N, CA, C and O atoms as CSV, one atom per row, in Angstrom:
chain,resi,resn,atom,element,x,y,z
A,1,MET,N,N,-26.663,58.872,34.679
A,1,MET,CA,C,-26.929,57.673,33.957
A,1,MET,C,C,-26.936,56.438,34.869
A,1,MET,O,O,-27.733,55.527,34.647
A,2,ALA,N,N,-26.095,56.388,35.857
A,2,ALA,CA,C,-26.041,55.192,36.745
A,2,ALA,C,C,-27.357,55.062,37.523
A,2,ALA,O,O,-27.778,53.934,37.780
A,3,VAL,N,N,-28.030,56.162,37.912
A,3,VAL,CA,C,-29.269,56.133,38.633
A,3,VAL,C,C,-30.359,55.592,37.732
A,3,VAL,O,O,-31.181,54.818,38.223
A,4,LYS,N,N,-30.435,55.927,36.471
A,4,LYS,CA,C,-31.360,55.411,35.558
A,4,LYS,C,C,-31.178,53.872,35.373
A,4,LYS,O,O,-32.153,53.122,35.363
A,5,GLN,N,N,-29.958,53.448,35.232
A,5,GLN,CA,C,-29.676,52.003,35.096
A,5,GLN,C,C,-30.020,51.221,36.349
A,5,GLN,O,O,-30.472,50.078,36.278
A,6,ALA,N,N,-29.810,51.829,37.467
A,6,ALA,CA,C,-30.157,51.157,38.772
A,6,ALA,C,C,-31.644,51.041,38.885
A,6,ALA,O,O,-32.148,50.011,39.333
A,7,LYS,N,N,-32.372,52.071,38.491
A,7,LYS,CA,C,-33.843,52.073,38.590
A,7,LYS,C,C,-34.410,50.956,37.621
A,7,LYS,O,O,-35.309,50.202,37.992
A,8,ASN,N,N,-33.883,50.892,36.455
A,8,ASN,CA,C,-34.344,49.839,35.499
A,8,ASN,C,C,-34.001,48.470,36.010
A,8,ASN,O,O,-34.812,47.549,35.912
A,9,LEU,N,N,-32.815,48.316,36.554
A,9,LEU,CA,C,-32.403,47.032,37.025
A,9,LEU,C,C,-33.287,46.604,38.207
A,9,LEU,O,O,-33.524,45.406,38.362
A,10,GLY,N,N,-33.756,47.471,38.999
A,10,GLY,CA,C,-34.666,47.105,40.111
A,10,GLY,C,C,-35.981,46.606,39.576
A,10,GLY,O,O,-36.511,45.628,40.103
A,11,ARG,N,N,-36.547,47.236,38.538
A,11,ARG,CA,C,-37.781,46.860,37.969
A,11,ARG,C,C,-37.611,45.460,37.291
A,11,ARG,O,O,-38.489,44.604,37.404
A,12,LEU,N,N,-36.516,45.257,36.617
A,12,LEU,CA,C,-36.237,43.980,35.956
A,12,LEU,C,C,-36.140,42.822,36.999
A,12,LEU,O,O,-36.668,41.723,36.828
A,13,GLU,N,N,-35.411,43.181,38.099
A,13,GLU,CA,C,-35.313,42.155,39.173
A,13,GLU,C,C,-36.629,41.791,39.775
A,13,GLU,O,O,-36.910,40.624,40.050
A,14,LEU,N,N,-37.457,42.830,39.982
A,14,LEU,CA,C,-38.766,42.575,40.589
A,14,LEU,C,C,-39.633,41.784,39.612
A,14,LEU,O,O,-40.365,40.883,40.021
A,15,LEU,N,N,-39.555,42.113,38.341
A,15,LEU,CA,C,-40.314,41.321,37.339
A,15,LEU,C,C,-39.853,39.896,37.252
A,15,LEU,O,O,-40.651,38.962,37.171
A,16,ALA,N,N,-38.525,39.743,37.271
A,16,ALA,CA,C,-37.974,38.341,37.306
A,16,ALA,C,C,-38.456,37.567,38.541
A,16,ALA,O,O,-38.826,36.397,38.449
A,17,TRP,N,N,-38.443,38.217,39.654
A,17,TRP,CA,C,-38.887,37.591,40.884
A,17,TRP,C,C,-40.340,37.194,40.811
A,17,TRP,O,O,-40.679,36.086,41.226
A,18,LEU,N,N,-41.239,38.061,40.293
A,18,LEU,CA,C,-42.637,37.846,40.134
A,18,LEU,C,C,-42.866,36.671,39.217
A,18,LEU,O,O,-43.618,35.756,39.555
A,19,ASN,N,N,-42.235,36.682,38.070
A,19,ASN,CA,C,-42.358,35.630,37.104
A,19,ASN,C,C,-41.916,34.272,37.610
A,19,ASN,O,O,-42.521,33.247,37.295
A,20,ASP,N,N,-40.870,34.279,38.385
A,20,ASP,CA,C,-40.381,33.001,38.929
A,20,ASP,C,C,-41.293,32.546,40.103
A,20,ASP,O,O,-41.574,31.354,40.227
A,21,LEU,N,N,-41.728,33.431,40.914
A,21,LEU,CA,C,-42.607,32.991,42.048
A,21,LEU,C,C,-43.969,32.513,41.596
A,21,LEU,O,O,-44.469,31.481,42.043
A,22,ALA,N,N,-44.592,33.333,40.649
A,22,ALA,CA,C,-45.929,32.959,40.251
A,22,ALA,C,C,-45.966,32.123,38.937
A,22,ALA,O,O,-47.029,31.870,38.371
A,23,GLU,N,N,-44.763,31.710,38.482
A,23,GLU,CA,C,-44.672,30.912,37.266
A,23,GLU,C,C,-45.477,31.508,36.134
A,23,GLU,O,O,-46.301,30.862,35.487
A,24,THR,N,N,-45.176,32.833,35.928
A,24,THR,CA,C,-45.850,33.601,34.900
A,24,THR,C,C,-44.839,34.144,33.881
A,24,THR,O,O,-43.645,33.866,33.995
A,25,ASP,N,N,-45.289,34.892,32.916
A,25,ASP,CA,C,-44.360,35.463,31.954
A,25,ASP,C,C,-44.796,36.910,31.668
A,25,ASP,O,O,-45.081,37.265,30.524
A,26,TYR,N,N,-44.844,37.759,32.749
A,26,TYR,CA,C,-45.186,39.148,32.574
A,26,TYR,C,C,-44.033,39.807,31.810
A,26,TYR,O,O,-42.883,39.689,32.233
A,27,PRO,N,N,-44.311,40.503,30.687
A,27,PRO,CA,C,-43.295,41.179,29.915
A,27,PRO,C,C,-42.840,42.494,30.554
A,27,PRO,O,O,-41.682,42.875,30.387
A,28,LYS,N,N,-43.713,43.198,31.280
A,28,LYS,CA,C,-43.398,44.491,31.872
A,28,LYS,C,C,-44.124,44.632,33.181
A,28,LYS,O,O,-45.139,43.965,33.384
A,29,ILE,N,N,-43.668,45.443,34.052
A,29,ILE,CA,C,-44.294,45.691,35.383
A,29,ILE,C,C,-45.695,46.206,35.089
A,29,ILE,O,O,-46.617,45.848,35.821
A,30,GLU,N,N,-45.912,47.023,34.065
A,30,GLU,CA,C,-47.236,47.611,33.815
A,30,GLU,C,C,-48.303,46.546,33.542
A,30,GLU,O,O,-49.495,46.787,33.733
A,31,ALA,N,N,-47.867,45.383,33.100
A,31,ALA,CA,C,-48.801,44.272,32.860
A,31,ALA,C,C,-49.513,43.814,34.138
A,31,ALA,O,O,-50.538,43.135,34.082
A,32,CYS,N,N,-48.945,44.201,35.301
A,32,CYS,CA,C,-49.529,43.741,36.578
A,32,CYS,C,C,-50.703,44.606,36.955
A,32,CYS,O,O,-51.300,44.385,38.008
A,33,SER,N,N,-51.058,45.567,36.158
A,33,SER,CA,C,-52.127,46.496,36.542
A,33,SER,C,C,-53.492,45.755,36.617
A,33,SER,O,O,-54.462,46.308,37.136
A,34,ASP,N,N,-53.566,44.495,36.096
A,34,ASP,CA,C,-54.804,43.802,36.226
A,34,ASP,C,C,-55.017,43.088,37.575
A,34,ASP,O,O,-56.038,42.438,37.801
A,35,ALA,N,N,-54.029,43.232,38.449
A,35,ALA,CA,C,-54.060,42.761,39.855
A,35,ALA,C,C,-53.952,41.183,39.951
A,35,ALA,O,O,-53.941,40.634,41.053
A,36,VAL,N,N,-53.878,40.524,38.862
A,36,VAL,CA,C,-53.758,39.049,38.964
A,36,VAL,C,C,-52.428,38.721,39.549
A,36,VAL,O,O,-52.358,37.803,40.366
A,37,GLY,N,N,-51.355,39.400,39.199
A,37,GLY,CA,C,-50.036,39.147,39.746
A,37,GLY,C,C,-50.003,39.298,41.260
A,37,GLY,O,O,-49.380,38.497,41.957
A,38,PHE,N,N,-50.711,40.385,41.794
A,38,PHE,CA,C,-50.779,40.554,43.239
A,38,PHE,C,C,-51.439,39.296,43.886
A,38,PHE,O,O,-50.959,38.774,44.892
A,39,CYS,N,N,-52.538,38.842,43.278
A,39,CYS,CA,C,-53.255,37.701,43.787
A,39,CYS,C,C,-52.391,36.430,43.730
A,39,CYS,O,O,-52.447,35.598,44.635
A,40,GLN,N,N,-51.592,36.287,42.661
A,40,GLN,CA,C,-50.783,35.086,42.541
A,40,GLN,C,C,-49.657,35.139,43.562
A,40,GLN,O,O,-49.289,34.077,44.064
A,41,VAL,N,N,-49.077,36.288,43.914
A,41,VAL,CA,C,-48.088,36.390,44.933
A,41,VAL,C,C,-48.620,36.060,46.269
A,41,VAL,O,O,-47.978,35.339,47.033
A,42,LEU,N,N,-49.837,36.589,46.602
A,42,LEU,CA,C,-50.461,36.280,47.826
A,42,LEU,C,C,-50.819,34.813,47.990
A,42,LEU,O,O,-50.665,34.242,49.069
A,43,ASP,N,N,-51.301,34.202,46.901
A,43,ASP,CA,C,-51.532,32.779,46.882
A,43,ASP,C,C,-50.284,31.943,47.041
A,43,ASP,O,O,-50.315,30.895,47.686
A,44,ALA,N,N,-49.148,32.408,46.439
A,44,ALA,CA,C,-47.864,31.718,46.561
A,44,ALA,C,C,-47.279,31.719,47.988
A,44,ALA,O,O,-46.735,30.726,48.472
A,45,ILE,N,N,-47.422,32.885,48.627
A,45,ILE,CA,C,-46.827,33.044,49.977
A,45,ILE,C,C,-47.727,32.512,51.067
A,45,ILE,O,O,-47.238,32.182,52.147
A,46,ALA,N,N,-49.051,32.412,50.823
A,46,ALA,CA,C,-49.969,31.860,51.829
A,46,ALA,C,C,-50.937,30.944,51.061
A,46,ALA,O,O,-52.104,31.285,50.872
A,47,PRO,N,N,-50.409,29.709,50.596
A,47,PRO,CA,C,-51.272,28.833,49.873
A,47,PRO,C,C,-52.469,28.276,50.637
A,47,PRO,O,O,-53.484,27.924,50.035
A,48,SER,N,N,-52.353,28.198,51.945
A,48,SER,CA,C,-53.509,27.695,52.721
A,48,SER,C,C,-54.616,28.704,52.858
A,48,SER,O,O,-55.705,28.364,53.320
A,49,SER,N,N,-54.365,29.953,52.464
A,49,SER,CA,C,-55.370,30.982,52.609
A,49,SER,C,C,-56.504,30.874,51.563
A,49,SER,O,O,-57.526,31.550,51.677
A,50,GLN,N,N,-56.319,30.077,50.620
A,50,GLN,CA,C,-57.378,29.791,49.591
A,50,GLN,C,C,-57.841,31.046,48.865
A,50,GLN,O,O,-59.002,31.455,48.891
A,51,MET,N,N,-56.845,31.614,48.224
A,51,MET,CA,C,-57.169,32.792,47.270
A,51,MET,C,C,-58.117,32.368,46.240
A,51,MET,O,O,-57.848,31.377,45.561
A,52,PRO,N,N,-59.265,33.060,46.046
A,52,PRO,CA,C,-60.219,32.612,45.034
A,52,PRO,C,C,-59.810,32.944,43.598
A,52,PRO,O,O,-60.358,33.854,42.976
A,53,MET,N,N,-58.815,32.171,43.075
A,53,MET,CA,C,-58.272,32.456,41.692
A,53,MET,C,C,-59.343,32.383,40.627
A,53,MET,O,O,-59.263,33.044,39.591
A,54,HIS,N,N,-60.391,31.529,40.912
A,54,HIS,CA,C,-61.436,31.383,39.872
A,54,HIS,C,C,-62.297,32.645,39.704
A,54,HIS,O,O,-63.056,32.770,38.744
A,55,ARG,N,N,-62.160,33.581,40.665
A,55,ARG,CA,C,-62.970,34.856,40.576
A,55,ARG,C,C,-62.255,35.896,39.765
A,55,ARG,O,O,-62.830,36.941,39.460
A,56,LEU,N,N,-61.072,35.657,39.421
A,56,LEU,CA,C,-60.183,36.634,38.707
A,56,LEU,C,C,-60.494,36.690,37.233
A,56,LEU,O,O,-60.846,35.668,36.645
A,57,ARG,N,N,-60.377,37.841,36.617
A,57,ARG,CA,C,-60.529,38.002,35.194
A,57,ARG,C,C,-59.097,38.028,34.646
A,57,ARG,O,O,-58.463,39.083,34.655
A,58,PHE,N,N,-58.610,36.975,34.203
A,58,PHE,CA,C,-57.321,36.858,33.606
A,58,PHE,C,C,-57.326,37.612,32.242
A,58,PHE,O,O,-58.338,37.582,31.542
A,59,ASN,N,N,-56.271,38.249,31.876
A,59,ASN,CA,C,-56.240,39.086,30.654
A,59,ASN,C,C,-57.305,40.126,30.674
A,59,ASN,O,O,-57.956,40.371,29.659
A,60,ALA,N,N,-57.502,40.754,31.818
A,60,ALA,CA,C,-58.513,41.883,31.945
A,60,ALA,C,C,-58.256,42.945,30.880
A,60,ALA,O,O,-57.148,43.477,30.803
A,61,SER,N,N,-59.232,43.257,30.076
A,61,SER,CA,C,-59.081,44.154,28.991
A,61,SER,C,C,-59.647,45.519,29.243
A,61,SER,O,O,-59.424,46.435,28.451
A,62,ASN,N,N,-60.399,45.687,30.362
A,62,ASN,CA,C,-60.977,47.010,30.612
A,62,ASN,C,C,-60.903,47.312,32.061
A,62,ASN,O,O,-60.560,46.458,32.878
A,63,ARG,N,N,-61.218,48.512,32.378
A,63,ARG,CA,C,-61.134,49.037,33.748
A,63,ARG,C,C,-61.974,48.271,34.766
A,63,ARG,O,O,-61.535,48.007,35.885
A,64,ASP,N,N,-63.191,47.922,34.353
A,64,ASP,CA,C,-64.064,47.187,35.239
A,64,ASP,C,C,-63.452,45.817,35.676
A,64,ASP,O,O,-63.478,45.439,36.847
A,65,ASP,N,N,-62.907,45.109,34.664
A,65,ASP,CA,C,-62.312,43.806,35.023
A,65,ASP,C,C,-61.121,43.990,35.992
A,65,ASP,O,O,-60.977,43.244,36.961
A,66,ARG,N,N,-60.262,45.010,35.704
A,66,ARG,CA,C,-59.134,45.262,36.546
A,66,ARG,C,C,-59.549,45.639,37.985
A,66,ARG,O,O,-58.922,45.205,38.951
A,67,GLU,N,N,-60.620,46.454,38.111
A,67,GLU,CA,C,-61.101,46.878,39.458
A,67,GLU,C,C,-61.744,45.619,40.152
A,67,GLU,O,O,-61.601,45.448,41.363
A,68,ARG,N,N,-62.391,44.818,39.435
A,68,ARG,CA,C,-62.962,43.565,39.989
A,68,ARG,C,C,-61.833,42.716,40.597
A,68,ARG,O,O,-61.930,42.235,41.726
A,69,ASN,N,N,-60.798,42.556,39.836
A,69,ASN,CA,C,-59.612,41.813,40.363
A,69,ASN,C,C,-58.990,42.464,41.605
A,69,ASN,O,O,-58.585,41.782,42.546
A,70,LEU,N,N,-58.929,43.724,41.583
A,70,LEU,CA,C,-58.355,44.464,42.698
A,70,LEU,C,C,-59.251,44.350,43.943
A,70,LEU,O,O,-58.756,44.237,45.065
A,71,ARG,N,N,-60.613,44.381,43.722
A,71,ARG,CA,C,-61.472,44.218,44.858
A,71,ARG,C,C,-61.366,42.803,45.441
A,71,ARG,O,O,-61.500,42.637,46.653
A,72,THR,N,N,-61.135,41.805,44.630
A,72,THR,CA,C,-60.949,40.419,45.117
A,72,THR,C,C,-59.704,40.403,45.922
A,72,THR,O,O,-59.679,39.808,46.999
A,73,PHE,N,N,-58.637,41.047,45.436
A,73,PHE,CA,C,-57.388,41.048,46.167
A,73,PHE,C,C,-57.532,41.800,47.505
A,73,PHE,O,O,-57.014,41.375,48.538
A,74,ALA,N,N,-58.210,42.863,47.449
A,74,ALA,CA,C,-58.464,43.707,48.711
A,74,ALA,C,C,-59.250,42.919,49.729
A,74,ALA,O,O,-58.954,42.949,50.923
A,75,ALA,N,N,-60.269,42.202,49.239
A,75,ALA,CA,C,-61.069,41.401,50.172
A,75,ALA,C,C,-60.271,40.300,50.821
A,75,ALA,O,O,-60.463,39.979,51.994
A,76,HIS,N,N,-59.332,39.696,50.009
A,76,HIS,CA,C,-58.489,38.621,50.576
A,76,HIS,C,C,-57.502,39.180,51.522
A,76,HIS,O,O,-57.241,38.547,52.545
A,77,VAL,N,N,-56.916,40.338,51.263
A,77,VAL,CA,C,-56.013,40.923,52.162
A,77,VAL,C,C,-56.699,41.218,53.523
A,77,VAL,O,O,-56.123,41.001,54.589
A,78,SER,N,N,-57.901,41.700,53.443
A,78,SER,CA,C,-58.698,41.999,54.646
A,78,SER,C,C,-59.002,40.695,55.369
A,78,SER,O,O,-58.875,40.632,56.592
A,79,LYS,N,N,-59.399,39.659,54.651
A,79,LYS,CA,C,-59.698,38.331,55.249
A,79,LYS,C,C,-58.542,37.797,56.031
A,79,LYS,O,O,-58.715,37.195,57.091
A,80,LEU,N,N,-57.335,38.019,55.500
A,80,LEU,CA,C,-56.112,37.553,56.134
A,80,LEU,C,C,-55.639,38.446,57.283
A,80,LEU,O,O,-54.669,38.138,57.975
A,81,ARG,N,N,-56.349,39.552,57.463
A,81,ARG,CA,C,-56.053,40.550,58.501
A,81,ARG,C,C,-54.594,41.058,58.335
A,81,ARG,O,O,-53.885,41.234,59.326
A,82,LEU,N,N,-54.168,41.284,57.114
A,82,LEU,CA,C,-52.916,41.915,56.889
A,82,LEU,C,C,-52.992,43.402,57.050
A,82,LEU,O,O,-53.968,44.036,56.649
A,83,PRO,N,N,-51.912,43.986,57.666
A,83,PRO,CA,C,-51.982,45.457,57.929
A,83,PRO,C,C,-51.756,46.256,56.678
A,83,PRO,O,O,-50.771,46.989,56.585
A,84,TYR,N,N,-52.613,46.141,55.742
A,84,TYR,CA,C,-52.468,46.871,54.473
A,84,TYR,C,C,-53.879,47.249,53.915
A,84,TYR,O,O,-54.776,46.411,53.822
A,85,GLN,N,N,-54.018,48.477,53.571
A,85,GLN,CA,C,-55.244,48.997,53.017
A,85,GLN,C,C,-55.130,49.102,51.493
A,85,GLN,O,O,-54.225,49.776,51.003
A,86,VAL,N,N,-56.003,48.468,50.744
A,86,VAL,CA,C,-56.011,48.536,49.304
A,86,VAL,C,C,-57.074,49.500,48.849
A,86,VAL,O,O,-58.259,49.298,49.113
A,87,ASP,N,N,-56.648,50.580,48.148
A,87,ASP,CA,C,-57.537,51.551,47.573
A,87,ASP,C,C,-57.991,51.109,46.209
A,87,ASP,O,O,-57.174,51.014,45.293
A,88,VAL,N,N,-59.228,50.845,46.049
A,88,VAL,CA,C,-59.778,50.422,44.772
A,88,VAL,C,C,-60.563,51.542,44.155
A,88,VAL,O,O,-61.765,51.650,44.399
A,89,THR,N,N,-59.923,52.393,43.352
A,89,THR,CA,C,-60.563,53.462,42.599
A,89,THR,C,C,-59.886,53.717,41.329
A,89,THR,O,O,-60.303,54.592,40.571
């Protein structure tokens, strides 16, 4: 039981951190599947990098919109030469 509580607490802490950093109100971690949260975090930690927030589909309702957001995120990660590979599939 303690392991389950610790796992949930970690998710809640991560969600609270994301909502505080990006000034958002994500109700669950799963809501981040649209990749907008990832872009907001990147923009918050590197504001001079000029993340193209206008290219994102906020409230993405289908897979194509979510993949488009993820491709935007992946392109920006690459532009910043961060050592991270984003798989967009």
